[in-house]
C-alpha angles and dihedrals in degrees: 000000000000109000089206093065094038089056093045089051092050091047089051086059096048141335109268143181122236088255091053090052092048091053092048091051090049093051100037125100095198101036094060111169121181095182125099127267092256088069090059091053093042089051091049090053090049091049089052092048091049092049092242094119140019130205138210125202111231112202116211128191103221101026136043119279117266135207118235113204124208130186117245126218087257088053092049089051092050090048092051091049090052092048089052093050121102109285119242117243116250116269117234099198105147115166089198091065090057089050090048092049089065098035094104087089090066123091120238095270094046091050091047090051092049093050092045093052091049092047091050092050091050090048091053092049091048092052091047092050092048090051092048089051091049091051095041090225114196100347118133100213092180092154135025090251093049090049089051093049092050090047090052091050089053091047090052092054093046093048090051091056091045090051091050090051091050090049096050091046089051091050090052092046094049091047090044091233 
């Protein structure tokens, strides 16, 4: 995911500070960002330099001043062009599959433990995603269509975790573990 377009999208929803954006990235299921916080701020500076965003310094009495970033019309146009571009295919990079590929060297108990830990982790993620969906965390839902799209994104993520659970349970069943 390009952090540039994720930030532009978030700014199209509502003006935000760098800290606000960081929190959204941390809580979001679809705006996963593994980079560090400096990349958010570097990207904001680049968006300002490119005329895709503006900022306003908000002075506060008891806390430090903060910068509130807003998307410009040029930024909205760039975001729309990106949304219209050819979508990237999903990536299926699962470290667990690499572990499993070499799991024949494990004895029965070790393999059972590995599969159990993975199943438990998937279960936890599924429950977290279901709770996020229930709460509607960080989804704009400005229009009925937008609400539907965000709900479908959430459903996609949840179904992926459910599918992974079904798969791991099937592996365990077929291996009689």
